[in-house]
N, C-alpha and C positions, 0 to 999 in steps of 0.2 A: 617477282610477279610479272606476268606479261602485260603488254600495253592494254588499257581498257579502251576498246574502239568506240568512237562517237561519230554518228552520221553527220552529214553537212548541215542539216538543220538543228543539230544540237541534241537530238533524241538518241536513245540507246537503239542500236541496230538489233533486230532479231536474228536468231540463229538461222543461217542460210542453208538451204538444203541443195544437194547436187545428186541428180539421179544416177550419175555415172560412177559415183563413189560408193564403195561398200560401206556397211554400217560401221565397221571397226575404224575406217579412216575418218568417218564423220565424227565419231565419238572422240577419237583422239585429237582431231582439230578443235573441237568445241571445248575440250579440257585444257588445251594449251593456250587458249585465248580467254581472257577474263570477260566474257560477253554476258550481258544481263538480258535475258529474254523473258518475255511475259510467261509467268508460271503461277501455279497454285501450290502453295505450301499446305500439305495435309496434316491434320491433327488428330484429335480424339475421334474414334469412330462411335457415332451415336446409334448406329443400327447394328447392334452386336449380333443378333440373331441372323440377318441377312448377309452380312460380311463374312460370316463364319465359313472357313474353308476356302475363301477367294485368294489363293496364294499358289504360285507356281514358279519353279526354278528351271530355267532354259539351258540347253546344251552350251550356249555362248557365254555362260556366266552371268547372265541378267536374270534378275528376280522381279516378278510383277505381283502386285497385290491390289485388291480392292479397298478403297477407303470412302465410305458413304457412296456418293454417286461418281467417283473418280477412279482411275486406274493409274497406279503409280509404279514406274519402271526404275529399278535400282541396280547400280553397279555393285556386284558382290566382292569385287577385288579391292576397290577403294572404299567401299561402304558408304556410298552417297547417292542421292536420287539423281536420275537421268531426265526423266520426263514425267509430266502428269497429264493424262488424257481426260478430257472433260465433255465428251459428247453425250454421255448417258445422261438421261433425265430421271431414271429410277435407281434404286440401290443395286450396285454391282455385287453379284453373289457367286460368279465364278470367273476365273481367269485361266487361260491355257496357251502356252507358247506353242507355235507352229514347229513341227519337225523341219530339219534341213531338207530343202528341195533341191533336186538335180538341176543344174544350170541355172540357178536363181541365187542372187546374192542378198536378196531381201530379208531382213529379219522381222517377222510378223507375229502377231499375237491377236487371239480372239477374246472377247470378253462378253458376258451376258449380264442381264439385270432382272429384277423381279417382275418387270413389265413384259418380258419375253423378247426383248431386243437383244440381237447378237450383233457385235461390231468386229470387223476385221481391220487390224491397224497395221500400218507400216510405221515401225518404231524409228527407223532412220530419219523420216521426216516429220513424224508425229501426226500423220494425216490419216484419215479414215479411207480404207480402200473399198469397202462394201458394208452394207447394213442388211442383215437377215432378220426376218420376223415372220412368225406363223402364229397369229393370234395374240392375245394380250395376257395369256397365262405365264406364269414365272418359269424360269429355267431351273430344273432340279439337279441336272448334271450334264456335263460335256466330256467327250473323249474322242480322240482321233481314231478313226477306223483303221485297224492293221491292214497294210497292203504291201504286196511285194513290188508294186510299181512306185518308185521314188519320185516320179514326176506328178503323181496324183495326190491330192489332198482333200480327204472326205472327213467330214465332221459329224459325229453322232450326238444329238441333243436330245434330252429327255424333258418334255414339257408336262407341266401339271395338268391333269392328274395321272394320265396313262398314255400319253402319246410319245412315240419314238420318231424322230425325223432324221434323215440323212441329207446332208447338204454337200454339194461340190463347191468348195470354197473358191477355187481358182476360176471355175466358170460362172460362179455366183448364181447357182440354180439349186432348187430342191429337187432330190432324186425321188424320194417317196416318203410316205408318212403312214405309220402303223398305230392303230389304237388297240390297246389291250383291254381285257375285261376286269382286270384287277387294278387297284390303285398302286402306283409305283412310287418309290422314294429315291432310289439310286440305282446305278447299274455299273457293271464292270466287264471289260473284254478279257478273254483268256489269252494271256501273253504268248502262249505256246500254240494256239489254234484260234485264228481270226474268225472262224465260223461259229464260235461259241461265245455266248455272253450270259450273265446272270443279273437279275433284277432282284432288289430287295423290296418286299412288299410289307404291308403292316402286319400281316399274319402268316407269311410264307416266303419262300424263295422261288423265283420263277426262273427256269433255264430255257434258253433258245439254243438248239444245237444245229440249226440250218440257216445261219445268218449269211446273207449275201447282199453286198451293198448296192447291187444292181436290180434286186428283186425283193418285193415284199414278202416277209415270212408267211408261209401258208397257214400256220397254226399259232396259238396263243402261247405255246411253250408247255413245259411240264412243271408242276407245282411239287414243292417239297415243304413239309412241315417240320419244325423243330420243337421239341419240348424235353423237359427234364422232369422225371417223376418226383413227386414230394417224398421226402424222407422223414421218418420217425425219429424221435429222440433217444431211441433205445441204444443198448450197448452195441448192437450189431452194426450202428452206422459207423463206428470207428474202426470196423474190421478191414485190415487191408489185405484183400485176397484178389487174385487175378480173375476169378469167376465173376466176382461182384463188379469189377471194373468193366468187363466184357458186357454184363446185363445193362450197366448204366449207359455205356457208349451205344449200345443197340437201341436204347430208348430215346437217344437223343435226336436221331434222324429217321423219320418215318416218311416213306415215299408215298405220295398221293393219298395220305390219310390225315385228316385233320385231327389234331391232338385233343385230348379232353380238356374241358374248361379249367378243371382243378390242376393242371399241370402247371409247375411253377415258372419255368423259363421258356418263354415264348419269343418268336421273332419281333414282336412289338417292343421288346426290351433292347433289340439289337441296334447299335449305334452306327455300325459301318460294315460293309461288305466288299471285300477285295479278293482278287485272285492272288495266290501265292506266286511270287515272281522267280523263285528258285526251285519250286517243286511242281512238277506237271500235275494238272488236274486236282489241285488242292485250293480250297477256298479258306480265307480267315473271316471269322465272324467276331465282331467286337461288342462286348457287353461291359457295363461300367466296371465290373471287377474280375472279368474272365475274357480269355481269347480262345475261341474254339477253332480247330483245324479239322476240315471235313475232307475226306477223300472221296471224290466224285466217282471213281471206279467201283467202290463197294458201298457208297452211300453210308458211310459210317464216320463218326468222329474219331480221329486218331490221335488227338493231342489237345490238352488243355493247359493254358497258362493262367495261373490265378495270382492275384496279388494280395498282400496282407491287408487286413482290416484297417490298420492304422495308416496305410498309404492313401494318397489321393486317388479318386477314381480315374479311370481311363477316359479319354476322349477321342483319341486318334491313333492309328498305327500305320506304319509304313514298311512294306516287305521290300527287301534289296534283292538285286539280281546276281551280284558277283559272289555273294556268300550268303548262307542261310542266317540272316540277321533280321531282327525285327526291332524297329524303333517304336517305342510306345510313349505317347504324350499324355501326361496326367493334367488333371484339372488345375493343379497348383502351378503349373508351368515347368515342372521338372520333366526330364526325359530319361527313360530307362532303356537299356540295351539288352535284348534277349538273343543269346547265340545257341544254335543247335548243337545238341550233344553228339558225340561220335557214334557211329552206327553200332559198332561191336561192344562198345563200353556203355551204351545207354542203359542205365538201370530202369527197372520197372518203377513206373511213376503212378502212384495212386491219384484218384480223383481229388481235386481241391476240396470237395465237400467232406472228405474224410477228415481233413484237418484245416479248418478255415482260418485258423490264426497263425498258420505258419506259411512261409513263402514257398514258391515252386522249387527254388535252389536249395532249400534247407531240408526238404523232406528226405527221410531216410529210405534207402533202397530196400525193397523186399527180396527175399531169396529168389523168387522167380523173376524172370525177364521177359519182356515182350518187345520184340523187334519192330512190330507194327505200330508201336505207340511212339510219337515223336515227343521228345523231351527237349526243353529249352533251358539253359541256364541264365540266371540273372548275373550279368558281368560287371556293370556299372550303372551309375545314375548320376545325372546332373544336379546341381543345387537348385533348390526352389528359388524361382525368380520373385523378388520382392516387388510387389506391385502397389500402386496407389489404390485408395478405396474405390470399388466399383469396377476396377479393371479385370479383364478376363483373357484368357487365351483363345484366339480366334482360329489357329490353325498351324500346321506344320508342313514343311516341304523339305525335300532332299535333293541335293545336287546329283543328277543321273550319271555323271561322268565318274566322279570319285566314290559316291555313296558314303563318304566319310563326313561330309559337311551337311548340316541341317540348319534351317531357319525357323524361328517362331515368330508369329505375328501376334501382338497383343492389341486389345481394344483401345489402348491409350495411343495407338499409331506407331509404336516402337517395333523394331525388327532386332531380334536377338540371334546371333549366329553362334553355333557351336560346331566343335569338331571332335571326331572320335580319333583316338591314338593311343599309342603305348604310354605307359608311365615312364616318364624320362624324356629323352630326346626321340622324336619320331620324324623320320624322313620319308616315309611312305606317302604316296599320293592317292592310291586308290585303295578300296577296301580289300581286294584280293591280294594286294601287296602287304597288307597289314598281318594277315594270318592265312593258313592253308584252308582248304575245304574240310568240312566236318566228316566227310567219308574217308579221308586220308588218316590211317592209323598212326602215321609218324608225326602228325600235326600236333604242336604244342602251342596252345592258346596262350598269348602273352597277357600279362595284366593290363587292363585297359582303363581309359579314363575318358570322360566327356566333359570338355571344358568350353567356356564361353570365350570366343575369339574377337567378337566385334559387337558393336551395338549402335544402331542408327535411331537417333532421337527424332521426335516429331514436335510439332507446335504443341505447347502445353495447354491445358484446358484453361478456361475462363481468363483470357488475356484482357487486361485493363487499359493499356497504353502501348503505343508503338511509336518509334522515332528512328528516322533514317539518319545515317552519320553525314558529315559534311560533304558537299558535292565534289565532283571531279573537276580539277583544275589543270592548267598546263604545267604547273609546278609539281603536283603530286600524281601525275599520270603513270609514272614508272613504279610506284609502290602503292597505289591506291587499291583499296579493297572495299567493295560496296557492302557495307555492313549495316544491319538493321538491328535495333534492340527492342525487345517486347518484355513488358512486365505483366505479371499475373496476379491473380487474386490471393495466391499463396505466398506472395513475397519473392518468387522466383524471377529472375531476369535471364532471358535467352538472347544469345547473339546469333543471327542469321547471316550467312554468307549468300547474298542475293544472286552471285555469279553461279553458285553451284545449287542453290536452293536448299541448302542443308544447315543444320543447327551446328554452329562452330564451337560455341561455348555456352555454359550454363553456370549461373552464379546464384546461390541461395543467400541472398543478402539481407532481406527484410523479414521481419516478423509480422508484418501487416501488408494489406494490398497495396501494390505499387500504384502511386497517384500520378507520377510523372518522371520523364527521362529527359535530359538535356545533354547533347554531345559537346564536350569541350576541346576534343581534337579528333583526329581520325581513329584514335585507338583508346580514348578514355571518355567517360561520361559521368554525369551527376544524376543520381535517382533519389526520389524521396518517397516516403510512405507514412501513413498514420493509421491508427487503429480503426477509427470510424468517423462518421460525420457529425459527431457531437461538437458542442461549443468548446470544449476543452479536452485535448487529446495530447498524446505523446508522439512527436514528430521523429522520424528517422531519416537522415540524409547521408549518403555515401558517395565518394568519388572512387571510381573503379577503373584500373587499367586492364584492358582487354587482353593484351599480350602476356602480361605477368600474373594477372588474377590478383594483383595488390589492391586492397581497399582502404580508404582512409575515411573514417566517420567524423563529419563536421557538426557543429551545433549539438554536441553530445551532452552538454552541461544543462541544457534546458529541460525543465520538467513539463507539467501540464500547461499547455498554452493553445492558442487558436491554430486550427490546422493549416498547414502550408497550401496555398492555392496556386500560386504562379511561381515558377523559377525561369529566369531568362538569362542567357550568356551573351555578352557583348560580341559583336562580329570579330574584333581583334583578340578575343579570349583574354582580355585583361580583368574584366569584372564580371560579376553576376549579381542579379537582384533577386532576393527572396521575398515574396509577397504573402502576407497572413490573411486569412479570411476574416472580414470585419475588423482589421487591425493594420498598423503601419507596416511598411516594407523596410528591408535591410539592404545595404550596399556592401559587397564583399570584394576583397581583392583576391583574384583567382590564383595569381602566382604565389602568395604567400599564404593564402586561405585565412586571412584576418578579416575581422569585421571593421570595415571603414566607417560606417555611420548607420544608425538606427534612428529612423524618423520618429518624432514625438507622437504621443497618442492623439493630440489634437490635429495631426495632419490629416488631409483628406483621404478617405478610403479609396483604394485602388480597385477598379473594376476590370481593367484591361491595360497591358503594358507591353511595348515593343521597343527594341533597340534600332536606332537608324543605321542603315548600311553606309551612310555618308560619314567620311572620316578623313583626317589629314595624315594618310598612311605615307605619303611621299615625304611629308615634312618630318615624320618619325624616322624614316630610314636616313634622311640627311643628318637628323640630330644624333642618331646613334653613330654614324660614321665619324662625325666631328668629335664625338666622345671618345671614341676608340683611338682616334689620333692624338687628342689632348684630354686626358681624364680630369684635368683640373677645370675644364669647362662644364663639367656635369654639376647638377645642383646637389650641394652638400650642406645641409643646414648646419652641421656640427663644425664645418670648416676643415675636415679631415681630407686632405688631398692624396693620402697615401693608400687609399682604398684600392682594391684590385679592380681590374677592368670588369669581370662579371658582376661584381657588386655595383659599380656605377652604372653598368648597362641596365640593370634592373630597375634604376631610378628614372631612366628615360621612358616616358609614357606618351601616349597619343591621346588627344581629345576625342572623347566619344559623346554620342547623343542618344537619349531615350525620351520617349513621350509616354504618357499614361493619361488615363480619364478617370473621373471620380463618379460618385453616385449621382451627381447632378449633371453629368455629361461635359463637365469642363475639360479641356485639353491642356495638359501642362508639358512644357518642353524644358528638359533639363540637360546641362552639359557636365561631363565628368572628366577631369584631368588630374591624374595623381590623386592627392586627398582633398581636392577641392571640388565641391559640388556647387553648381550655379543655376539658379532659377532663370531661365531666359525669358520666357513668354508664357502667358496664360490666355487661352482663347475660349470665348463663351460659345455655347452650342447655339444652333439655329433654332427658331421658334417652333415649338411642337416636336421636337426631337426626343424620342425615348431614351432610356439608359443604355449606354454603349457597353457591350460585354466582350467584344473581340475585335 
């Protein structure tokens, strides 16, 4: 472990920024030195609706997501947080990494919130570059405007309910603002033609074909309505014929004509609209149990992907560029992979309405075939993510360089990383190296699997107590790790590395809420818990080693008793005191974990207790040195001088002091040396003083 830097005044030095360094150099420097900067550790997302979809993976390997009112950036290689940006005052609902700009080494990010504020961040320094705002309406969507000029950075933002605003991010100016006549939900640029974009509306799809970032569109676009005719339950509904499929697909997209009210599937049920990234002029419409592919040249639906009724509904899809692959995120947290069938061997695919209980991949091919219909095979699916009660999946993002790695954001604050690869050993880096294109007749699609490769934990919900490890000293500076322990209401104890701001360990120790934590060394601690605040409870007390995970339960033979209220460890880590609520306290030997003395019931009730930092440590060192030179000088009540040096060394103890107060505010001073406890002094309180509690 590198040296833990301390400033001249003894306080931790913040992470210094250097404008001349690139972001990669700054990140490498900060990770090689164990510096503790002021940071925010994010936990459970309380705003599930608004933080949904606030997730993006950059070209540099960094991932950003919104957590309540903060933006967290994460290093996907080491799976640990880098920074937490906290300038937003409303819920963060969108994050977007800026593309690489010519002649600029800055790594930047834009984020928006529900109050309409857009912030442009410099990730290398963690500072705000600029703030954009047009009213107080929430941001519905953000995308970078496609441009051939790599030195230009234009941002398109959709403001509730129907305004599109174009910003020049580098010049920090607003270019224009366009108000549409229909309520807008989201939008998407055509990846093959930057002059075209599509808007998702509550009852239609709006297309703009003359987009120009320097000029406001002259029209309100073209409307398209989508519907699916209701079907009867007769025998003809299960007839798989090519003519019926054509009639069904023709009824799905009706240009400029509003569908009848009795039509079943409308745009209002659509969850997402995106352009297909590997097929020109195709859009994907996501429904809870179907994905529709629409060809904009013929204005027809040319493909339908349906899922089984037993499977969890869909919530998000991602279309890839290198190969015709669609990642489908399910409500359960599982991710399925759909791969395009080969063109010449693509069988005729009936509508999923013909066989709603069968999956798309298992449908039998009919004698006739249709080359215009796009078929997708279900290749693999990840396991369902086990989540805590009330937790939900907020979004999915994909690494744009490899398109094999994806990340899921959970409402519990956790990030789950998955990788698509071959069954067995896989050395491919990108998706196009994994298998050939679907148009190649010689391509043999290998068996695929989607496995979890990493997990970044977050602060657990309902923390009850936190405790920092012993401080940095001149003796432990070369191996010191700034660890903090936090107990939760569920009995879980998390260990945070404050240098990285990450969760280093998790221990499921207790069956009850954790009531207190006391460190006994740089890598071990005492924790205690009890069931409730009743007069008689069952106490749990453990000593845990952080490095090995070994736990040792103490006081395990006690039944129902008064709850533990205070645990204090002596400065020299020789003893610890256990104080019961409305009861006597116990003195324990920390080295042997034996009970030294339990005070009688008539002993004054303790309201506050602390150990004195004053001790004769120098005398202890001299005493140990003399014992190591002549073991016969050590105290040995049995008179056995043949004991080994380690055993005699354990008998050399230092005198330590502790003070406590009782219910009448009397102050007691005790000394403890070995097995001898001595009452030194008792001081009465001043007149009119109330009870001392701490």
